LUMKOLLUM-459272 format. One record per residue (C-alpha): residue in one letter; x, y, z. Coordinates in nm, 2 decimals. Example, Ala and Ser with C-alpha at 12.3 -4.5 7.8 and 13.67 -1.06 7.14 Angstrom:
<rs>
R res      x      y      z
R   a   1.23  -0.45   0.78
R   s   1.37  -0.11   0.71
</rs>
This chain:
<rs>
R res      x      y      z
R   m  -5.27   0.90   7.05
R   t  -5.28   0.54   6.95
R   t  -5.22   0.68   6.57
R   v  -4.97   0.94   6.68
R   r  -4.76   0.66   6.87
R   g  -4.75   0.41   6.57
R   w  -4.63   0.68   6.35
R   y  -4.37   0.77   6.62
R   r  -4.22   0.42   6.64
R   m  -4.22   0.34   6.30
R   a  -4.06   0.69   6.23
R   r  -3.81   0.56   6.47
R   r  -3.74   0.23   6.32
R   t  -3.66   0.43   5.98
R   d  -3.41   0.67   6.12
R   d  -3.26   0.36   6.36
R   a  -3.21   0.17   5.95
R   g  -3.05   0.47   5.81
R   i  -2.81   0.54   6.04
R   g  -2.70   0.17   6.06
R   v  -2.69   0.16   5.68
R   l  -2.46   0.48   5.71
R   g  -2.25   0.31   5.95
R   v  -2.21   0.03   5.77
R   i  -2.04   0.25   5.48
R   m  -1.81   0.44   5.67
R   f  -1.67   0.10   5.86
R   g  -1.67   0.01   5.53
R   a  -1.43   0.36   5.35
R   t  -1.24   0.27   5.68
R   l  -1.18  -0.12   5.65
R   s  -1.07  -0.01   5.26
R   l  -0.83   0.27   5.37
R   v  -0.67   0.06   5.66
R   t  -0.67  -0.26   5.41
R   a  -0.46  -0.01   5.15
R   m  -0.21   0.11   5.43
R   v  -0.11  -0.23   5.48
R   m  -0.10  -0.33   5.07
R   s   0.14  -0.04   5.06
R   r   0.31  -0.10   5.37
R   g   0.35  -0.48   5.26
R   s   0.45  -0.37   4.89
R   a   0.72  -0.15   5.04
R   q   0.83  -0.41   5.24
R   f   0.88  -0.66   4.97
R   g   1.05  -0.43   4.76
R   n   1.30  -0.35   5.08
R   a   1.33  -0.72   5.09
R   a   1.40  -0.77   4.77
R   a   1.69  -0.49   4.74
R   d   1.84  -0.65   5.05
R   s   1.84  -0.99   4.92
R   c   2.04  -0.84   4.60
R   w   2.27  -0.66   4.80
R   e   2.39  -1.01   5.01
R   a   2.39  -1.18   4.63
R   a   2.64  -0.92   4.55
R   l   2.81  -0.98   4.86
R   d   2.87  -1.36   4.80
R   s   2.93  -1.28   4.45
R   a   3.22  -1.13   4.58
R   e   3.33  -1.37   4.80
R   s   3.32  -1.67   4.48
R   a   3.51  -1.43   4.27
R   l   3.77  -1.40   4.57
R   n   3.80  -1.77   4.64
R   w   3.82  -1.84   4.20
R   g   4.13  -1.65   4.22
R   a   4.30  -1.80   4.55
R   a   4.21  -2.15   4.33
R   q   4.41  -2.00   4.02
R   i   4.70  -1.86   4.28
R   d   4.73  -2.23   4.42
R   a   4.74  -2.37   4.08
R   d   4.98  -2.12   3.91
R   h   5.12  -1.88   4.17
R   s   5.23  -1.60   3.90
R   f   4.85  -1.60   3.77
R   a   4.75  -1.29   3.75
R   t   4.44  -1.06   3.56
R   d   4.47  -0.90   3.27
R   t   4.27  -0.53   3.49
R   y   4.38  -0.48   3.83
R   v   4.42  -0.19   4.11
R   p   4.75  -0.04   4.06
R   s   4.94  -0.03   4.40
R   s   4.92   0.35   4.43
R   f   4.50   0.30   4.51
R   v   4.57   0.05   4.80
R   g   4.50   0.16   5.18
R   t   4.35   0.52   5.01
R   s   3.99   0.63   5.01
R   d   3.97   0.55   4.65
R   e   4.05   0.18   4.65
R   r   3.73   0.05   4.60
R   a   3.61   0.30   4.32
R   a   3.93   0.18   4.19
R   a   3.84  -0.19   4.20
R   v   3.52  -0.09   4.03
R   d   3.65   0.02   3.75
R   a   3.91  -0.25   3.70
R   a   3.63  -0.48   3.69
R   d   3.43  -0.30   3.45
R   l   3.68  -0.29   3.21
R   a   3.78  -0.63   3.21
R   a   3.72  -0.85   2.92
R   e   3.38  -1.06   2.88
R   t   3.56  -1.35   2.94
R   a   3.67  -1.27   3.26
R   v   3.35  -1.22   3.39
R   l   3.26  -1.50   3.64
R   q   2.90  -1.67   3.65
R   f   2.76  -1.75   3.99
R   p   2.50  -1.85   4.13
R   e   2.43  -1.54   4.30
R   g   2.51  -1.37   4.06
R   e   2.82  -1.23   3.85
R   g   3.17  -1.16   3.95
R   v   3.55  -1.04   3.85
R   f   3.87  -1.15   4.06
R   l   4.17  -0.88   4.03
R   r   4.56  -0.95   4.08
R   g   4.82  -0.75   3.94
R   a   5.10  -0.92   3.85
R   g   5.31  -1.07   4.16
R   s   5.13  -0.84   4.39
R   i   4.98  -1.02   4.75
R   v   4.69  -0.79   4.75
R   l   4.33  -0.99   4.55
R   y   4.02  -0.83   4.48
R   g   3.63  -0.95   4.44
R   v   3.42  -0.78   4.31
R   g   3.07  -0.91   4.29
R   y   2.75  -0.77   4.12
R   c   2.37  -0.81   4.15
R   d   2.18  -0.89   3.89
R   g   2.49  -0.83   3.65
R   r   2.78  -0.65   3.59
R   d   2.60  -0.48   3.28
R   d   2.27  -0.45   3.42
R   a   2.17  -0.05   3.49
R   s   2.03  -0.16   3.82
R   r   2.32  -0.35   3.95
R   r   2.44  -0.35   4.33
R   v   2.78  -0.39   4.37
R   r   3.00  -0.48   4.66
R   v   3.40  -0.55   4.69
R   v   3.59  -0.75   4.88
R   g   3.98  -0.77   4.93
R   s   4.25  -0.99   5.09
R   i   4.63  -1.05   5.09
R   l   4.84  -1.36   5.03
R   g   5.00  -1.49   5.35
R   s   5.35  -1.49   5.35
R   g   5.56  -1.71   5.12
R   q   5.85  -1.85   5.04
R   i   6.09  -1.80   4.71
R   v   6.15  -2.14   4.50
R   s   6.24  -2.24   4.16
R   m   6.04  -2.33   3.88
R   s   6.08  -2.42   3.55
R   w   6.02  -2.19   3.28
R   d   5.79  -2.19   2.97
R   a   5.82  -2.02   2.63
R   s   5.50  -1.91   2.51
R   y   5.59  -1.60   2.31
R   a   5.70  -1.57   1.92
R   f   5.94  -1.32   2.05
R   l   5.96  -1.20   2.41
R   s   6.23  -0.94   2.52
R   g   6.35  -0.80   2.83
R   a   6.38  -0.45   2.72
R   n   6.29  -0.30   2.38
R   l   6.20  -0.42   2.07
R   t   6.16  -0.33   1.71
R   i   6.00  -0.47   1.46
R   s   5.96  -0.36   1.11
R   g   5.98  -0.53   0.71
R   q   5.74  -0.74   0.64
R   p   5.78  -1.02   0.86
R   d   5.46  -1.26   0.95
R   f   5.35  -1.38   1.32
R   g   5.17  -1.69   1.31
R   d   4.96  -1.91   1.07
R   p   4.71  -1.76   0.82
R   e   4.57  -2.04   0.81
R   v   4.48  -2.03   1.18
R   m   4.38  -1.68   1.22
R   g   4.24  -1.54   1.53
R   n   4.40  -1.74   1.82
R   n   4.65  -1.60   2.08
R   a   4.95  -1.75   1.97
R   a   5.25  -1.60   1.78
R   s   5.23  -1.28   1.99
R   a   5.56  -1.01   2.09
R   h   5.61  -0.85   2.37
R   a   5.84  -0.62   2.49
R   n   5.90  -0.54   2.88
R   g   6.01  -0.22   2.77
R   y   5.95   0.03   2.49
R   i   5.80  -0.13   2.14
R   s   5.82  -0.03   1.78
R   v   5.63  -0.17   1.51
R   s   5.62  -0.08   1.14
R   g   5.61  -0.14   0.76
R   n   5.39  -0.46   0.67
R   v   5.40  -0.67   0.95
R   t   5.13  -0.88   0.97
R   f   5.00  -1.08   1.31
R   w   4.77  -1.35   1.16
R   t   4.75  -1.50   1.54
R   g   4.84  -1.35   1.85
R   c   4.96  -0.98   1.93
R   v   5.18  -0.69   1.99
R   t   5.21  -0.58   2.35
R   s   5.47  -0.39   2.60
R   s   5.48  -0.28   2.92
R   g   5.71   0.05   2.86
R   g   5.48   0.24   2.58
R   g   5.49   0.16   2.23
R   d   5.41   0.28   1.84
R   m   5.25   0.10   1.57
R   g   5.25   0.21   1.23
R   s   4.91   0.24   1.00
R   n   5.03  -0.04   0.78
R   v   5.04  -0.30   1.03
R   q   4.77  -0.58   1.06
R   i   4.67  -0.77   1.35
R   f   4.41  -1.05   1.31
R   g   4.49  -1.22   1.65
R   f   4.30  -1.15   2.01
R   c   4.46  -0.85   2.15
R   p   4.37  -0.59   2.45
R   a   4.22  -0.24   2.32
R   p   4.45  -0.08   2.13
R   s   4.47   0.19   2.41
R   e   4.56  -0.10   2.67
R   r   4.80  -0.22   2.43
R   f   5.09  -0.09   2.55
R   d   5.09  -0.10   2.95
R   r   5.08  -0.46   2.98
R   p   5.22  -0.64   3.29
R   l   5.61  -0.76   3.29
R   q   5.61  -1.09   3.15
R   e   5.83  -1.35   3.36
R   i   6.18  -1.35   3.17
R   p   6.45  -1.67   3.34
R   e   6.80  -1.60   3.33
R   i   6.96  -1.70   3.04
R   i   7.32  -1.87   3.15
R   p   7.49  -2.11   2.95
R   e   7.67  -2.26   3.22
R   d   7.38  -2.37   3.39
R   l   7.29  -2.62   3.06
R   w   7.69  -2.71   3.02
R   y   7.55  -3.10   3.15
R   l   7.38  -3.11   2.85
R   s   7.72  -3.11   2.59
R   e   7.85  -3.36   2.39
R   y   8.10  -3.17   2.24
R   d   8.29  -2.92   2.44
R   l   8.47  -2.66   2.20
R   c   8.76  -2.51   2.43
R   p   8.95  -2.17   2.39
R   g   9.25  -2.34   2.26
R   g   9.09  -2.48   1.97
R   t   9.06  -2.83   2.18
R   v   8.73  -3.04   2.09
R   r   8.67  -3.25   2.42
R   a   8.40  -3.48   2.52
R   g   8.14  -3.35   2.73
R   p   7.93  -3.49   3.03
R   a   7.64  -3.58   2.79
R   h   7.88  -3.75   2.53
R   p   7.75  -4.11   2.43
R   t   8.08  -4.29   2.53
R   l   8.31  -4.07   2.69
R   g   8.08  -3.83   2.93
R   s   8.22  -4.00   3.21
R   s   8.62  -3.85   3.13
R   a   8.45  -3.53   3.20
R   g   8.52  -3.33   3.51
R   a   8.33  -3.08   3.75
R   a   8.36  -2.80   3.47
R   p   8.39  -2.77   3.10
R   c   8.69  -2.84   2.87
R   t   8.80  -3.08   3.11
R   g   8.69  -3.41   2.92
R   h   8.88  -3.68   2.68
R   e   9.07  -3.48   2.40
R   l   8.87  -3.56   2.07
R   a   9.06  -3.34   1.85
R   t   9.23  -2.99   1.74
R   g   9.12  -2.70   1.53
R   s   8.85  -2.85   1.36
R   y   8.55  -3.11   1.40
R   r   8.24  -3.21   1.29
R   s   8.29  -2.90   1.03
R   f   8.34  -2.71   1.35
R   s   8.69  -2.48   1.27
R   h   8.89  -2.26   1.52
R   n   8.97  -1.98   1.42
R   s   9.16  -1.77   1.68
R   t   9.17  -1.73   2.04
R   t   9.17  -1.38   2.17
R   d   9.21  -1.28   2.54
R   g   9.07  -1.62   2.65
R   i   8.78  -1.63   2.40
R   a   8.77  -1.89   2.09
R   s   8.65  -1.75   1.76
R   w   8.47  -2.07   1.58
R   s   8.33  -2.14   1.22
R   r   8.10  -2.40   1.09
R   d   7.99  -2.40   0.72
R   g   7.98  -2.68   0.46
R   n   7.63  -2.91   0.40
R   t   7.73  -3.17   0.62
R   k   7.49  -3.24   0.93
R   y   7.63  -3.38   1.24
R   d   7.37  -3.41   1.46
R   g   7.43  -3.34   1.84
R   s   7.49  -3.11   2.11
R   y   7.79  -2.88   2.12
R   y   7.89  -2.60   2.39
R   i   8.14  -2.33   2.28
R   h   8.32  -2.21   2.65
R   h   8.37  -1.90   2.64
R   g   8.36  -1.81   2.29
R   s   8.18  -1.78   2.01
R   v   8.05  -1.92   1.67
R   s   7.94  -1.84   1.34
R   i   7.72  -2.12   1.15
R   s   7.64  -2.09   0.76
R   g   7.58  -2.32   0.47
R   n   7.29  -2.55   0.39
R   a   7.33  -2.83   0.65
R   g   6.95  -3.03   0.69
R   s   6.65  -2.99   0.51
R   a   6.32  -3.02   0.53
R   t   6.24  -3.39   0.52
R   d   6.59  -3.43   0.71
R   l   6.67  -3.15   1.00
R   w   7.01  -3.12   1.12
R   r   6.88  -3.22   1.48
R   v   7.16  -2.94   1.69
R   l   7.17  -2.78   2.00
R   i   7.43  -2.49   2.05
R   i   7.51  -2.33   2.35
R   a   7.77  -2.06   2.39
R   s   7.88  -1.94   2.74
R   s   8.09  -1.59   2.76
R   s   8.33  -1.48   2.96
R   g   8.30  -1.22   3.23
R   e   8.01  -1.02   3.37
R   c   7.74  -0.77   3.28
R   p   7.80  -0.53   3.09
R   n   8.14  -0.64   3.01
R   n   8.04  -1.00   2.88
R   l   8.32  -1.10   2.64
R   g   8.23  -1.41   2.40
R   g   7.92  -1.62   2.38
R   d   7.77  -1.50   2.06
R   i   7.59  -1.71   1.79
R   s   7.53  -1.59   1.40
R   t   7.30  -1.80   1.20
R   s   7.31  -1.76   0.82
R   g   7.23  -1.96   0.46
R   g   6.98  -2.18   0.41
R   l   7.03  -2.39   0.73
R   a   6.74  -2.63   0.82
R   m   6.76  -2.68   1.19
R   g   6.58  -2.91   1.44
R   t   6.61  -2.94   1.81
R   y   6.80  -3.25   1.98
R   q   6.76  -3.47   2.26
R   p   7.07  -3.56   2.46
R   s   7.10  -3.86   2.66
R   t   7.12  -3.61   2.97
R   a   6.83  -3.43   2.92
R   l   6.58  -3.46   3.23
R   e   6.30  -3.38   3.02
R   p   6.19  -3.35   2.61
R   n   6.46  -3.06   2.51
R   n   6.31  -2.74   2.34
R   l   6.63  -2.56   2.34
R   l   6.83  -2.49   2.02
R   l   7.03  -2.20   2.03
R   v   7.15  -2.07   2.38
R   a   7.40  -1.71   2.38
R   g   7.62  -1.64   2.70
R   r   7.56  -1.24   2.47
R   d   7.41  -1.21   2.16
R   i   7.18  -1.38   1.85
R   t   7.17  -1.29   1.51
R   a   6.99  -1.50   1.26
R   s   6.99  -1.43   0.89
R   g   6.99  -1.59   0.55
R   n   6.70  -1.82   0.39
R   g   6.73  -2.07   0.67
R   k   6.45  -2.27   0.80
R   i   6.36  -2.40   1.17
R   v   6.08  -2.60   1.12
R   h   6.07  -2.81   1.42
R   s   5.74  -2.69   1.63
R   a   5.97  -2.68   1.94
R   a   6.24  -2.43   1.91
R   v   6.36  -2.24   2.16
R   i   6.63  -1.99   2.07
R   a   6.71  -1.76   2.39
R   a   6.98  -1.51   2.41
R   h   7.12  -1.33   2.77
R   e   7.10  -1.00   2.57
R   q   6.94  -0.91   2.27
R   i   6.86  -1.11   1.93
R   l   6.84  -0.97   1.57
R   y   6.64  -1.15   1.37
R   t   6.65  -1.06   0.99
R   g   6.60  -1.22   0.67
R   n   6.41  -1.48   0.54
R   v   6.43  -1.69   0.81
R   s   6.19  -1.88   0.96
R   i   6.09  -2.05   1.28
R   e   5.84  -2.25   1.47
R   g   5.88  -2.20   1.77
R   s   6.00  -1.92   2.05
R   f   6.27  -1.62   2.08
R   v   6.35  -1.48   2.44
R   a   6.62  -1.18   2.47
R   q   6.67  -1.17   2.86
R   e   6.83  -0.83   2.79
R   a   7.03  -0.87   3.11
R   c   7.25  -0.54   2.98
R   d   7.36  -0.45   2.67
R   t   7.77  -0.47   2.64
R   v   7.93  -0.23   2.47
R   g   8.08  -0.34   2.14
R   s   7.88  -0.67   2.14
R   p   7.72  -0.78   1.78
R   v   7.37  -0.61   1.84
R   s   7.22  -0.38   2.07
R   t   6.83  -0.37   2.06
R   s   6.65  -0.70   1.96
R   s   6.49  -0.67   1.64
R   v   6.27  -0.85   1.38
R   s   6.30  -0.72   1.05
R   g   6.33  -0.83   0.66
R   n   6.06  -1.11   0.56
R   a   6.12  -1.34   0.86
R   v   5.83  -1.60   0.96
R   i   5.78  -1.69   1.32
R   v   5.45  -1.97   1.41
R   t   5.40  -2.04   1.77
R   e   5.18  -2.25   1.90
R   g   5.12  -2.33   2.21
R   s   5.40  -2.27   2.55
R   l   5.70  -2.45   2.48
R   a   5.89  -2.62   2.81
R   t   6.22  -2.53   2.85
R   s   6.53  -2.60   3.12
R   f   6.55  -2.23   3.23
R   m   6.42  -2.18   3.63
R   t   6.27  -1.89   3.74
R   p   6.24  -1.76   4.13
R   v   5.87  -1.82   4.22
R   t   5.72  -1.69   4.56
R   v   5.49  -1.92   4.72
R   y   5.23  -1.83   4.90
R   g   5.02  -1.94   5.20
R   s   4.65  -1.91   5.25
R   l   4.47  -1.62   5.20
R   a   4.40  -1.38   5.50
R   e   4.06  -1.27   5.60
R   w   3.90  -1.05   5.36
R   t   3.78  -0.75   5.45
R   e   3.45  -0.54   5.22
R   l   3.60  -0.21   5.06
R   r   3.36   0.06   5.16
</rs>
């Protein structure tokens, strides 16, 4: 019996040990399974947290882009972006998609870098609706997150602000460019100066070369196969659908205060308000100052007066620097006055009579080998960059050279620029209307003309600008 009991106790101890080992193994397996589940859940939660973080970063970038744009508008109330949300999408269910599409199409230089990611600001010209599009990680990242916020500028007031010329040729309506004109300087190829823009339709043909700048329009256009563009340009599909460019009212009467010599309809020449010694004799209107001559003066000659509109001409090689105001009349200027080393420094302003589309007079034409530069009247409040200002049309032809680097030629209606004339400056055709029977019906550049423009040129023209208040609260578009 003793032997049997001993064997039983031994066998029992062995069975208990096996059961214990098996329990440990099962517990370990269970623990491993629980650990795996915990780790799996932790990884999923980590991924969700990362996604949430990126989602919030995209919103932060959108807000930052909106704030950046507001700061630009605060500094320049006309600030707008090349790509924008068409007004037809505002307030619709497609508004967010339109904003994302516009931001995706924006140039690389328009992508803003923020600590949270990248963003793009959007605003159409003159629009009060603003957008900030934010990306995490980046706009071109395949796994990006995108959020869009929109806001509206507060109500504003209209004020007058000075206008600067920045295009080689700017037309308020249509523009035709043909022949072999050159825009820009081939020695500084590739920048965005010396551009031509039409707020209407633009047609470019012939062997035109844009060494700098580009050709754009707001109302469609066409371009010949021989046209060469080396400047910075939007994509070809976007060049003829650009925002309208602001053009001031070209009103010669507003510039009469710069006149030293008034050329009057009756053929007399009188002291203008800026005359060096007799300016005080001028009254409150043109041709009221001290009479200086009749018929001819300083190489200007009175030809005739019909229906109150005077015809004047200037010929010869003698240069008389100064500022001249042709009151209710037109002037034709020819000859070879001035040289590259000794410019004829002059400001010529011709006013018309009547209103659009029935303006009478106010035309300026130049021809010959003139070498002209801008003139600084004593009454100019700021440095003067104006050279020719017409109440109706301007025609420039011949072999002249306007070599001053800041010359603005501006017309209330159209400008025709042809021949071998070269200029360092800017042409501005307001295109307020086209008076039937006037010298020019459509603004154009042709021949072997050369226009070099570098930077914007300050003018005495004023434009109405809406000054806005602060931003309203932003809203996320979904």
